[in-house]
C-alpha angles and dihedrals in degrees: 000000000000135000098321096051092046089069120087143180117000089350093062115139111263124253112242128211114186116185126184131194120206116235090355107152123208102256098044090100133085091232089057093059100268104145095191108047119081113222105144096157095051089043088055090048087054092050090052097041143026122291118206110211099190105047117150145181118229090214120026101215125090102238095050097040093049091051088052090051093051095044106028091231140119116251090249086066105037093041099218106139105146144037095258105055114089129203109273122235093267093050091050089056090049096051111117093243090053091050090050092046091053088052093055104275124140104231136199140176125204128181137355110014091184101187118104133320097279115075120212093223097155091055089077133059090224122027125191097148131128136204128235121016098314128214126275089218103032092169094049133278092297093053131087123290117258093241089056092046090052090047091057091045089053092050090048090052091052093047093051101039111123111256095220094062136057113239136221115199119187113196123185117187122207088214135130090019116108123252092247099204093046118088089216089063100191114057111184126181122277089245092063099044093097091058114104091359094133097035132093111223111223117244122258113305092209133059115343124247089255090066089082088078092077093058125089118263091260088071095041089055096037132112087259089064096041092054091047087060091053096046112024113016095107131035091245092052091047093053092045094049096044094049090048091049092049092046092053089051090048087053091055088048093055090048092052089051092051093048092048087048090055090050089055094045091051091045092241097115097091094060102033122099112211121204126182124186141123141239094248142320132263141225112251095192100305114144087005091290139129127183121038130252099111124094096247117126094250090060102041105036123084142161126278125182123170121189119187109178090201091065121087141186115008093025093067113095092344124157124214126202099188115117109252129183139213090250089058090072098074090043089054093046091049089050093050089051092053095248099127121221116311112224091232092062121102097183127081132234113254095203093106091053091058087071101038141009118245108183092185092050092115121024099193144342138203129245125200133173111173100157104169100232105102114212097014098079122009107241116231148175130195152150129240127198125178090273108019137055124192123185130180123187118225108195133012095011096041127165092024115123134187130203123181133183099216093190092061100025110037092165093053098233099136113066106202097184091105096042115115089206090060098042092110092052092048091050091051093048091046087052091051088051090055092049092049094047093048093047093051094049092048099046116109099193092236099092122056114274118247122188107246096221115062135197089248091056092052091051093046088053093045089239099133 
């Protein structure tokens, strides 16, 4: 039965429940300081577990980010850059759920798979996934909401999981993503429609809509701008969109509460690790943008909460500042399951960070968005350190560059790429970009991955 089944008694391998929102940005939670949104269940999860305040995607589009979450690899390595290309047979075998299944775990998938047009249904013991974007009311407008359907599927999975095996359930909500083909965009459940009805949602806390004027025309005519027009171009549209977005997140929150209630009822809660995160963030009007894709914080930053009931003391209600990535999730799951660290993983296990904060845990990381639809979304690559962010555009906006000092300019309104006073910093960041790009293209996946830019290098270059 493998490593998991070999364990017994109090040393039994833990159950793992990994849940992802879609387009759920980092501060759209009460526990992240949002004073409007109602997320009591996720707030309670945060109080019981560890909340990571600087969690990022390395590509802010669902198909690519989800492939990175399944495979613990950058897009330059796994090669998924569009909605059509599926995981190949070898990649399906290397998905974290497949590795756990081979080690004796009972596995399930619920919700939006998001990678390619061919679904790996037989790679799971229980499959309730769907391709494409899905429908919020798949049984018609009078039927149940998709989030509630998925909630019930999760409870059913827990109730029927074989008692002799640990389980790993991967659950990917459609919420709070829009319904793209519907002019209303955000379609929450009937049960959440009363939420926020009498409230006025504050405008974007980041860069104002007028900030778009400093960007090249490729941005002003991009899909980011078109979607801003549909969702945020008037106060009435803004209020409608934001309330719909928040209601969908509150729907996820209620589902998380119901699932955790089922864990307790079935006496599974004391050995089930619960992880909540997302595939990427989203612009909610900042810079005059909607959608995601670009390397600005609103697009790339998302929540991460990990609750391990076996941890005690410092791991309760703790906050971590270390930069963590979407491809760290499979490495963490594999570590929890006792599988070690596969050599083809580029992410890192976060288990050590549950016990202590290590702000210098990751010196830098690479961003890439090479979606092959020229003119729709400007393609870009970049590098982020704790203080600096460098972006270069590779197609319609080329040779535009961005450089931000995140310590002094958290909302990224002052592009320093053309500043003579910051030329040294730009050259250093451009050099880091080159090192990252070269390392990714030259890695064979057989030797352990090592980030090409080290903490020592940042200190040597005075880039801390």
